N, CA and C atoms as an extended XYZ file, in Angstrom:
486
Properties=species:S:1:pos:R:3:atomname:S:1:resname:S:1:resid:I:1 pbc="F F F"
N         2.343       18.000        0.596 N   MET     1
C         2.078       17.813       -0.710 CA  MET     1
C         0.864       18.498       -1.244 C   MET     1
N         1.040       19.333       -2.184 N   LYS     2
C        -0.060       20.265       -2.711 CA  LYS     2
C        -1.094       19.469       -3.769 C   LYS     2
N        -2.185       19.285       -3.533 N   LEU     3
C        -3.158       18.623       -4.433 CA  LEU     3
C        -3.727       19.535       -5.267 C   LEU     3
N        -3.993       18.906       -6.589 N   THR     4
C        -4.816       19.824       -7.450 CA  THR     4
C        -6.153       19.682       -7.250 C   THR     4
N        -7.028       20.582       -7.961 N   ASP     5
C        -8.581       20.444       -7.658 CA  ASP     5
C        -9.166       19.417       -8.267 C   ASP     5
N        -8.423       18.773       -9.387 N   LYS     6
C        -9.163       17.527       -9.704 CA  LYS     6
C        -8.828       16.443       -8.688 C   LYS     6
N        -7.631       16.418       -8.026 N   GLN     7
C        -7.291       15.430       -6.960 CA  GLN     7
C        -8.198       15.650       -5.972 C   GLN     7
N        -8.369       16.905       -5.405 N   ARG     8
C        -8.982       16.923       -4.281 CA  ARG     8
C       -10.729       16.642       -4.505 C   ARG     8
N       -11.153       16.913       -5.668 N   ARG     9
C       -12.563       16.450       -5.917 CA  ARG     9
C       -12.641       15.041       -5.992 C   ARG     9
N       -11.672       14.359       -6.433 N   ARG    10
C       -11.673       12.898       -6.675 CA  ARG    10
C       -11.669       12.385       -5.047 C   ARG    10
N       -10.902       12.891       -4.311 N   ILE    11
C       -10.592       12.397       -3.074 CA  ILE    11
C       -11.940       12.603       -2.143 C   ILE    11
N       -12.677       13.841       -2.342 N   GLU    12
C       -13.923       14.077       -1.688 CA  GLU    12
C       -14.938       13.179       -2.005 C   GLU    12
N       -15.054       12.976       -3.505 N   LEU    13
C       -16.160       12.054       -4.120 CA  LEU    13
C       -15.830       10.534       -3.542 C   LEU    13
N       -14.592       10.209       -3.286 N   ARG    14
C       -14.342        8.880       -2.903 CA  ARG    14
C       -14.717        8.686       -1.455 C   ARG    14
N       -14.351        9.681       -0.575 N   GLU    15
C       -14.801        9.808        0.841 CA  GLU    15
C       -16.370        9.792        0.941 C   GLU    15
N       -17.010       10.373        0.074 N   LYS    16
C       -18.450       10.498        0.212 CA  LYS    16
C       -18.986        9.106       -0.128 C   LYS    16
N       -18.486        8.506       -1.338 N   MET    17
C       -18.918        7.096       -1.647 CA  MET    17
C       -18.857        6.152       -0.456 C   MET    17
N       -17.537        6.201        0.099 N   LYS    18
C       -17.282        5.315        1.097 CA  LYS    18
C       -17.937        5.525        2.430 C   LYS    18
N       -18.494        6.751        2.660 N   ALA    19
C       -19.306        7.000        3.789 CA  ALA    19
C       -20.827        6.532        3.511 C   ALA    19
N       -21.280        6.895        2.305 N   GLU    20
C       -22.718        6.485        1.894 CA  GLU    20
C       -22.796        4.871        1.716 C   GLU    20
N       -21.814        4.299        1.340 N   ASN    21
C       -22.015        2.932        0.868 CA  ASN    21
C       -20.727        2.057        1.163 C   ASN    21
N       -20.294        1.901        2.369 N   PRO    22
C       -18.899        1.158        2.542 CA  PRO    22
C       -18.839       -0.239        2.147 C   PRO    22
N       -19.837       -0.778        1.996 N   GLU    23
C       -19.906       -2.151        1.582 CA  GLU    23
C       -19.634       -2.057       -0.091 C   GLU    23
N       -20.563       -1.303       -0.560 N   GLY    24
C       -20.465       -1.244       -2.219 CA  GLY    24
C       -19.095       -0.535       -2.599 C   GLY    24
N       -18.571        0.278       -1.708 N   PHE    25
C       -17.331        0.811       -1.920 CA  PHE    25
C       -16.220       -0.071       -2.177 C   PHE    25
N       -16.206       -1.058       -1.124 N   LEU    26
C       -15.149       -2.080       -1.015 CA  LEU    26
C       -15.551       -3.171       -1.957 C   LEU    26
N       -16.474       -3.443       -2.405 N   ALA    27
C       -16.991       -4.289       -3.556 CA  ALA    27
C       -16.423       -4.004       -4.901 C   ALA    27
N       -16.630       -2.632       -5.247 N   ARG    28
C       -16.071       -2.124       -6.319 CA  ARG    28
C       -14.631       -2.168       -6.406 C   ARG    28
N       -13.865       -1.663       -5.215 N   LEU    29
C       -12.539       -1.758       -5.033 CA  LEU    29
C       -11.990       -3.074       -5.408 C   LEU    29
N       -12.568       -4.113       -4.865 N   ASN    30
C       -12.258       -5.550       -4.973 CA  ASN    30
C       -12.227       -6.139       -6.299 C   ASN    30
N       -13.314       -5.590       -6.976 N   SER    31
C       -13.782       -6.069       -8.318 CA  SER    31
C       -12.927       -5.705       -9.308 C   SER    31
N       -12.568       -4.321       -9.117 N   THR    32
C       -11.519       -3.686      -10.060 CA  THR    32
C       -10.171       -4.341      -10.058 C   THR    32
N        -9.573       -4.574       -8.921 N   ASN    33
C        -8.400       -5.337       -8.762 CA  ASN    33
C        -8.425       -6.604       -9.404 C   ASN    33
N        -9.676       -7.547       -8.949 N   ALA    34
C        -9.743       -8.783       -9.460 CA  ALA    34
C        -9.736       -8.762      -11.116 C   ALA    34
N       -10.427       -7.778      -11.676 N   LEU    35
C       -10.287       -7.606      -13.236 CA  LEU    35
C        -8.881       -7.420      -13.791 C   LEU    35
N        -8.129       -6.653      -13.170 N   ARG    36
C        -6.795       -6.226      -13.555 CA  ARG    36
C        -5.892       -7.602      -13.379 C   ARG    36
N        -6.047       -8.300      -12.316 N   LYS    37
C        -5.330       -9.581      -12.081 CA  LYS    37
C        -5.666      -10.562      -13.058 C   LYS    37
N        -7.056      -10.774      -13.387 N   LYS    38
C        -7.526      -11.639      -14.362 CA  LYS    38
C        -6.802      -11.344      -15.715 C   LYS    38
N        -6.907      -10.202      -16.138 N   TRP    39
C        -6.142       -9.820      -17.403 CA  TRP    39
C        -4.845      -10.144      -17.650 C   TRP    39
N        -4.095       -9.750      -16.453 N   LYS    40
C        -2.769      -10.091      -16.549 CA  LYS    40
C        -2.410      -11.595      -16.733 C   LYS    40
N        -3.282      -12.443      -15.951 N   GLU    41
C        -3.236      -13.908      -16.119 CA  GLU    41
C        -3.454      -14.392      -17.433 C   GLU    41
N        -4.256      -13.782      -17.962 N   GLU    42
C        -4.682      -14.405      -19.302 CA  GLU    42
C        -3.941      -13.746      -20.530 C   GLU    42
N        -3.229      -12.902      -20.336 N   HIS    43
C        -2.459      -12.342      -21.307 CA  HIS    43
C        -0.982      -12.003      -20.716 C   HIS    43
N        -0.279      -13.173      -20.338 N   PRO    44
C         1.060      -12.965      -19.647 CA  PRO    44
C         2.118      -12.220      -20.744 C   PRO    44
N         2.112      -12.823      -21.855 N   GLU    45
C         3.179      -12.117      -22.852 CA  GLU    45
C         2.889      -10.608      -23.241 C   GLU    45
N         1.788      -10.473      -23.551 N   GLU    46
C         1.376       -9.082      -23.802 CA  GLU    46
C         1.659       -8.182      -22.547 C   GLU    46
N         1.155       -8.621      -21.399 N   TYR    47
C         1.612       -7.913      -20.136 CA  TYR    47
C         3.002       -7.639      -20.006 C   TYR    47
N         3.917       -8.674      -20.179 N   LYS    48
C         5.241       -8.592      -19.823 CA  LYS    48
C         5.755       -7.557      -20.960 C   LYS    48
N         5.444       -7.735      -22.171 N   SER    49
C         5.962       -6.726      -23.330 CA  SER    49
C         5.529       -5.310      -22.976 C   SER    49
N         4.318       -5.137      -22.411 N   GLU    50
C         3.814       -3.786      -22.319 CA  GLU    50
C         4.642       -3.136      -20.983 C   GLU    50
N         4.874       -4.070      -20.179 N   LYS    51
C         5.537       -3.684      -18.881 CA  LYS    51
C         6.943       -3.036      -19.125 C   LYS    51
N         7.610       -3.888      -19.971 N   LEU    52
C         8.983       -3.559      -20.429 CA  LEU    52
C         9.095       -2.147      -21.311 C   LEU    52
N         8.094       -1.841      -22.062 N   LYS    53
C         7.988       -0.607      -22.841 CA  LYS    53
C         7.635        0.410      -22.015 C   LYS    53
N         6.771        0.340      -21.001 N   ARG    54
C         6.522        1.182      -20.085 CA  ARG    54
C         7.713        1.674      -19.184 C   ARG    54
N         8.390        0.615      -18.789 N   ARG    55
C         9.637        0.875      -17.947 CA  ARG    55
C        10.815        1.733      -18.605 C   ARG    55
N        10.895        1.221      -19.938 N   LYS    56
C        11.961        2.101      -20.712 CA  LYS    56
C        11.510        3.493      -20.876 C   LYS    56
N        10.205        3.823      -21.116 N   LYS    57
C         9.858        5.117      -21.345 CA  LYS    57
C         9.789        5.938      -20.185 C   LYS    57
N         9.676        5.197      -18.988 N   TYR    58
C         9.499        5.869      -17.581 CA  TYR    58
C        10.998        6.232      -17.389 C   TYR    58
N        12.032        5.273      -17.539 N   ASN    59
C        13.290        5.555      -17.179 CA  ASN    59
C        14.017        6.847      -17.963 C   ASN    59
N        13.580        6.822      -19.259 N   GLU    60
C        14.142        7.673      -20.158 CA  GLU    60
C        13.589        9.194      -19.425 C   GLU    60
N        12.161        9.242      -19.220 N   TRP    61
C        11.627       10.517      -18.874 CA  TRP    61
C        12.246       10.908      -17.502 C   TRP    61
N        12.427       10.007      -16.778 N   ARG    62
C        12.920       10.214      -15.207 CA  ARG    62
C        14.350       10.777      -15.342 C   ARG    62
N        15.374       10.241      -16.264 N   GLU    63
C        16.549       10.859      -16.486 CA  GLU    63
C        16.360       12.336      -16.939 C   GLU    63
N        15.578       12.646      -17.875 N   ASN    64
C        15.573       13.780      -18.556 CA  ASN    64
C        14.721       14.863      -17.847 C   ASN    64
N        14.063       14.438      -16.865 N   ASN    65
C        13.167       15.405      -16.116 CA  ASN    65
C        13.267       15.111      -14.524 C   ASN    65
N        14.412       15.379      -13.906 N   PRO    66
C        14.537       14.932      -12.545 CA  PRO    66
C        13.621       15.943      -11.431 C   PRO    66
N        13.443       17.081      -11.932 N   LYS    67
C        12.566       17.984      -11.132 CA  LYS    67
C        11.222       17.444      -11.007 C   LYS    67
N        10.740       17.264      -12.272 N   GLU    68
C         9.360       16.989      -12.369 CA  GLU    68
C         8.956       15.531      -11.827 C   GLU    68
N        10.185       14.641      -12.027 N   PHE    69
C        10.003       13.310      -11.346 CA  PHE    69
C         9.636       13.483       -9.840 C   PHE    69
N        10.604       14.291       -9.204 N   LEU    70
C        10.356       14.290       -7.741 CA  LEU    70
C         8.840       14.882       -7.422 C   LEU    70
N         8.609       15.867       -8.311 N   GLU    71
C         7.068       16.326       -8.026 CA  GLU    71
C         5.918       15.329       -8.278 C   GLU    71
N         6.143       14.498       -9.262 N   ALA    72
C         5.342       13.592       -9.838 CA  ALA    72
C         5.210       12.439       -8.727 C   ALA    72
N         6.336       12.289       -8.139 N   ARG    73
C         6.354       10.933       -7.207 CA  ARG    73
C         5.446       11.033       -6.194 C   ARG    73
N         5.203       12.087       -5.530 N   ASP    74
C         4.099       12.203       -4.555 CA  ASP    74
C         2.695       12.167       -5.233 C   ASP    74
N         2.397       12.500       -6.377 N   ARG    75
C         0.995       12.480       -6.810 CA  ARG    75
C         0.829       10.961       -7.203 C   ARG    75
N         1.783       10.231       -7.903 N   TRP    76
C         1.665        8.806       -8.136 CA  TRP    76
C         1.496        8.013       -6.737 C   TRP    76
N         2.178        8.435       -5.720 N   LYS    77
C         2.055        7.602       -4.475 CA  LYS    77
C         0.555        7.861       -4.075 C   LYS    77
N         0.150        9.271       -4.057 N   ASN    78
C        -1.141        9.571       -3.611 CA  ASN    78
C        -2.273        8.916       -4.250 C   ASN    78
N        -2.043        8.755       -5.567 N   THR    79
C        -3.222        7.953       -6.513 CA  THR    79
C        -3.078        6.539       -6.034 C   THR    79
N        -1.869        5.926       -6.095 N   ALA    80
C        -1.969        4.635       -5.653 CA  ALA    80
C        -2.445        4.267       -4.274 C   ALA    80
N        -2.119        5.112       -3.252 N   LEU    81
C        -2.767        4.800       -1.843 CA  LEU    81
C        -4.188        4.839       -1.887 C   LEU    81
N        -4.709        5.989       -2.697 N   ILE    82
C        -6.300        6.055       -2.685 CA  ILE    82
C        -6.755        4.788       -3.515 C   ILE    82
N        -6.200        4.428       -4.609 N   ARG    83
C        -6.757        3.178       -5.412 CA  ARG    83
C        -6.763        1.949       -4.583 C   ARG    83
N        -5.577        1.779       -3.890 N   VAL    84
C        -5.548        0.333       -3.277 CA  VAL    84
C        -6.085        0.246       -1.817 C   VAL    84
N        -5.815        1.306       -1.047 N   TYR    85
C        -6.060        1.500        0.316 CA  TYR    85
C        -7.166        2.202        0.848 C   TYR    85
N        -7.692        3.356       -0.136 N   GLY    86
C        -8.572        4.286        0.124 CA  GLY    86
C        -8.294        5.476        1.160 C   GLY    86
N        -6.895        5.669        1.187 N   ILE    87
C        -6.291        6.581        1.872 CA  ILE    87
C        -5.455        7.605        1.016 C   ILE    87
N        -5.245        8.868        1.466 N   THR    88
C        -4.564        9.675        0.727 CA  THR    88
C        -3.007        9.755        1.276 C   THR    88
N        -2.102       10.473        0.587 N   LEU    89
C        -0.678       10.554        1.002 CA  LEU    89
C        -0.629       11.381        2.259 C   LEU    89
N        -1.594       12.259        2.527 N   VAL    90
C        -1.804       12.984        3.790 CA  VAL    90
C        -2.292       12.057        4.790 C   VAL    90
N        -2.933       11.232        4.613 N   ASP    91
C        -3.304       10.185        5.631 CA  ASP    91
C        -2.212        9.396        6.086 C   ASP    91
N        -1.365        8.836        4.974 N   TYR    92
C        -0.299        7.945        5.085 CA  TYR    92
C         0.767        8.819        6.234 C   TYR    92
N         1.069       10.095        5.727 N   LYS    93
C         2.148       10.832        6.449 CA  LYS    93
C         1.600       11.193        7.888 C   LYS    93
N         0.291       11.148        8.222 N   LYS    94
C        -0.318       11.273        9.511 CA  LYS    94
C         0.034       10.212       10.333 C   LYS    94
N        -0.337        8.957        9.649 N   LYS    95
C        -0.129        7.585       10.372 CA  LYS    95
C         1.428        7.389       10.686 C   LYS    95
N         2.184        7.847        9.722 N   LEU    96
C         3.642        7.703        9.818 CA  LEU    96
C         4.047        8.675       11.028 C   LEU    96
N         3.602        9.843       11.148 N   GLU    97
C         3.914       10.693       12.287 CA  GLU    97
C         3.436       10.006       13.655 C   GLU    97
N         2.085        9.515       13.599 N   GLU    98
C         1.578        8.952       14.829 CA  GLU    98
C         2.523        7.929       15.277 C   GLU    98
N         3.249        7.161       14.385 N   GLN    99
C         3.814        6.049       14.758 CA  GLN    99
C         5.447        6.373       14.997 C   GLN    99
N         5.605        7.787       14.961 N   ARG   100
C         7.145        8.285       15.161 CA  ARG   100
C         7.952        7.777       14.072 C   ARG   100
N         7.422        7.867       13.004 N   ASN   101
C         8.256        7.621       11.792 CA  ASN   101
C         8.680        6.192       11.507 C   ASN   101
N         8.230        5.270       12.531 N   GLY   102
C         8.902        3.991       12.333 CA  GLY   102
C         7.756        2.880       12.288 C   GLY   102
N         8.115        1.657       11.969 N   CYS   103
C         7.490        0.422       11.924 CA  CYS   103
C         6.477        0.279       13.185 C   CYS   103
N         5.153        0.214       12.973 N   ALA   104
C         4.280       -0.068       14.113 CA  ALA   104
C         4.528       -1.374       14.982 C   ALA   104
N         5.330       -2.234       14.504 N   ILE   105
C         5.647       -3.452       15.190 CA  ILE   105
C         7.060       -3.206       15.870 C   ILE   105
N         8.168       -3.448       15.225 N   CYS   106
C         9.462       -3.067       15.700 CA  CYS   106
C        10.073       -1.775       15.864 C   CYS   106
N         9.399       -0.741       15.413 N   GLY   107
C         9.718        0.581       15.887 CA  GLY   107
C        10.818        1.082       14.956 C   GLY   107
N        11.441        0.341       13.935 N   LYS   108
C        12.587        0.803       13.466 CA  LYS   108
C        12.281        1.841       12.366 C   LYS   108
N        13.127        2.890       12.244 N   LEU   109
C        12.905        3.980       11.420 CA  LEU   109
C        13.279        3.533        9.994 C   LEU   109
N        12.355        3.256        8.974 N   ASN   110
C        12.550        3.095        7.828 CA  ASN   110
C        13.883        2.151        7.641 C   ASN   110
N        13.811        0.960        8.027 N   PRO   111
C        15.052        0.068        8.307 CA  PRO   111
C        15.830       -0.254        7.036 C   PRO   111
N        15.092       -0.341        5.875 N   ASP   112
C        15.722       -0.788        4.600 CA  ASP   112
C        15.829        0.300        3.573 C   ASP   112
N        15.522        1.651        4.018 N   GLY   113
C        15.451        2.639        2.962 CA  GLY   113
C        14.239        2.913        2.253 C   GLY   113
N        13.196        2.048        2.414 N   ARG   114
C        12.131        2.152        1.471 CA  ARG   114
C        10.968        2.485        2.323 C   ARG   114
N         9.871        3.119        1.587 N   ASP   115
C         8.648        3.597        2.532 CA  ASP   115
C         8.169        2.275        3.250 C   ASP   115
N         7.477        2.498        4.330 N   LEU   116
C         6.732        1.593        5.037 CA  LEU   116
C         5.582        1.070        4.388 C   LEU   116
N         5.374       -0.228        4.496 N   CYS   117
C         4.135       -0.907        3.883 CA  CYS   117
C         2.747       -0.442        4.445 C   CYS   117
N         1.797       -0.273        3.946 N   VAL   118
C         0.455       -0.065        4.457 CA  VAL   118
C        -0.130       -1.503        4.799 C   VAL   118
N        -0.293       -1.765        6.072 N   ASP   119
C        -0.841       -3.086        6.602 CA  ASP   119
C        -2.308       -2.753        6.792 C   ASP   119
N        -3.129       -3.779        6.208 N   HIS   120
C        -4.464       -3.673        6.074 CA  HIS   120
C        -5.233       -5.006        6.237 C   HIS   120
N        -6.350       -4.933        6.788 N   ASN   121
C        -7.165       -6.142        6.718 CA  ASN   121
C        -7.742       -6.474        5.476 C   ASN   121
N        -7.289       -7.808        4.915 N   HIS   122
C        -7.586       -8.094        3.564 CA  HIS   122
C        -9.095       -8.263        3.300 C   HIS   122
N        -9.940       -8.440        4.494 N   GLU   123
C       -11.255       -8.766        4.416 CA  GLU   123
C       -12.093       -7.549        4.243 C   GLU   123
N       -11.686       -6.410        5.105 N   THR   124
C       -12.506       -5.307        5.273 CA  THR   124
C       -11.694       -4.071        4.365 C   THR   124
N       -10.493       -4.409        4.257 N   ASN   125
C        -9.614       -3.261        3.714 CA  ASN   125
C        -9.100       -2.030        4.491 C   ASN   125
N        -9.575       -2.370        5.700 N   GLU   126
C        -9.318       -1.271        6.698 CA  GLU   126
C        -7.866       -1.183        6.990 C   GLU   126
N        -7.209        0.012        6.948 N   VAL   127
C        -5.831        0.205        7.296 CA  VAL   127
C        -5.564        0.119        8.897 C   VAL   127
N        -4.624       -0.803        9.084 N   ARG   128
C        -4.099       -1.063       10.506 CA  ARG   128
C        -3.123       -0.074       10.992 C   ARG   128
N        -1.924       -0.079       10.182 N   GLY   129
C        -0.801        0.684       10.387 CA  GLY   129
C         0.080        0.709        9.376 C   GLY   129
N         1.351        1.116        9.448 N   LEU   130
C         2.417        1.052        8.622 CA  LEU   130
C         3.522        0.198        9.096 C   LEU   130
N         4.159       -0.798        8.274 N   LEU   131
C         4.971       -1.868        8.834 CA  LEU   131
C         6.138       -1.756        7.802 C   LEU   131
N         7.341       -2.051        8.371 N   CYS   132
C         8.474       -2.208        7.507 CA  CYS   132
C         8.411       -3.603        6.706 C   CYS   132
N         9.277       -3.818        5.747 N   GLN   133
C         9.010       -4.920        4.907 CA  GLN   133
C         8.973       -6.134        5.827 C   GLN   133
N         9.946       -6.328        6.640 N   HIS   134
C        10.070       -7.568        7.456 CA  HIS   134
C         8.903       -7.863        8.116 C   HIS   134
N         8.351       -7.127        9.008 N   CYS   135
C         7.202       -7.244        9.795 CA  CYS   135
C         6.009       -7.317        9.010 C   CYS   135
N         5.898       -6.698        7.866 N   ASN   136
C         4.754       -7.025        6.905 CA  ASN   136
C         4.679       -8.218        6.400 C   ASN   136
N         5.715       -8.682        6.052 N   ARG   137
C         6.051      -10.331        5.322 CA  ARG   137
C         5.697      -11.143        6.541 C   ARG   137
N         6.237      -11.025        7.706 N   ALA   138
C         6.109      -11.864        8.828 CA  ALA   138
C         4.692      -11.896        9.313 C   ALA   138
N         3.779      -11.029        9.253 N   ILE   139
C         2.490      -10.961        9.519 CA  ILE   139
C         1.684      -11.878        8.364 C   ILE   139
N         2.046      -11.597        7.025 N   GLY   140
C         1.488      -12.091        5.848 CA  GLY   140
C         1.736      -13.619        6.079 C   GLY   140
N         3.046      -14.074        6.433 N   LEU   141
C         3.412      -15.545        6.207 CA  LEU   141
C         2.706      -16.276        7.313 C   LEU   141
N         2.363      -15.365        8.483 N   LEU   142
C         1.385      -16.097        9.517 CA  LEU   142
C         0.071      -15.965        9.282 C   LEU   142
N        -0.487      -15.730        7.906 N   GLY   143
C        -1.732      -15.728        7.688 CA  GLY   143
C        -2.683      -14.531        8.242 C   GLY   143
N        -1.959      -13.589        8.632 N   ASP   144
C        -2.737      -12.462        9.282 CA  ASP   144
C        -3.740      -12.755       10.299 C   ASP   144
N        -3.373      -13.856       11.095 N   THR   145
C        -4.236      -14.415       12.118 CA  THR   145
C        -3.490      -14.246       13.542 C   THR   145
N        -4.232      -13.890       14.462 N   VAL   146
C        -3.903      -13.804       15.859 CA  VAL   146
C        -3.434      -15.201       16.492 C   VAL   146
N        -4.204      -16.114       15.938 N   GLU   147
C        -3.957      -17.633       16.531 CA  GLU   147
C        -2.611      -18.017       15.956 C   GLU   147
N        -2.242      -17.822       14.706 N   ASN   148
C        -0.925      -18.260       14.254 CA  ASN   148
C         0.184      -17.471       14.833 C   ASN   148
N        -0.070      -16.259       15.167 N   LEU   149
C         1.110      -15.405       15.804 CA  LEU   149
C         1.194      -15.904       17.299 C   LEU   149
N         0.007      -16.198       18.041 N   GLN   150
C         0.199      -16.710       19.375 CA  GLN   150
C         0.959      -18.124       19.351 C   GLN   150
N         0.644      -18.984       18.236 N   ARG   151
C         1.258      -20.125       18.321 CA  ARG   151
C         2.872      -19.905       18.118 C   ARG   151
N         3.293      -19.138       17.255 N   ALA   152
C         4.661      -18.915       16.864 CA  ALA   152
C         5.091      -18.305       18.271 C   ALA   152
N         4.511      -17.343       18.937 N   LEU   153
C         5.217      -16.770       20.312 CA  LEU   153
C         5.272      -17.889       21.096 C   LEU   153
N         4.367      -18.667       21.387 N   ASP   154
C         4.278      -19.718       22.293 CA  ASP   154
C         5.663      -20.780       21.842 C   ASP   154
N         5.902      -20.971       20.685 N   TYR   155
C         6.954      -21.864       20.173 CA  TYR   155
C         8.179      -21.221       20.519 C   TYR   155
N         8.359      -19.809       20.396 N   LEU   156
C         9.787      -19.332       20.734 CA  LEU   156
C         9.760      -19.269       22.295 C   LEU   156
N         8.774      -18.990       22.994 N   LYS   157
C         9.034      -18.982       24.466 CA  LYS   157
C         9.500      -20.431       25.100 C   LYS   157
N         8.815      -21.251       24.340 N   LYS   158
C         9.038      -22.871       24.869 CA  LYS   158
C        10.735      -22.994       24.797 C   LYS   158
N        11.387      -22.441       23.782 N   TYR   159
C        12.651      -22.759       23.484 CA  TYR   159
C        13.701      -21.547       23.939 C   TYR   159
N        13.008      -20.555       24.604 N   GLU   160
C        13.801      -19.347       24.953 CA  GLU   160
C        14.755      -19.764       26.141 C   GLU   160
N        16.006      -19.166       25.869 N   LYS   161
C        17.014      -19.567       27.152 CA  LYS   161
C        16.694      -18.465       28.225 C   LYS   161
N        16.870      -19.154       29.499 N   GLU   162
C        16.597      -18.271       30.457 CA  GLU   162
C        17.909      -17.649       31.241 C   GLU   162
């Protein structure tokens, strides 16, 4: 993916901010996400109405501009990855290549046709790996703890047929 100069500068600034003050960087990231969530909860009808308008406009544009859509999709994904996880699409693709294009847990190659989820530590926001929807959900449902995962493993072993 080719980055624009503006995107490159934004990534460099973000990396600099993260390196100089990692705790402040994460605090700002979490604060921004919290403000978005709060507004959404306080204005549910307005949020729903605006979301429907955006979806309709987007679908029309997508149908009328298929080539531009494909080019924009990578830019959008890059922006989302930077905003949410502090990584670029290039970082995502490197991680995917390191994992041989499969889930870090089950190894399946894009099992349901979707991009792999970015698994991260919810306290530090550190990216751990890329997971399929099923494995990501399983870890989340177990509370992202080794203890719960170990209990689940012990339970399965207890009833395993020999």
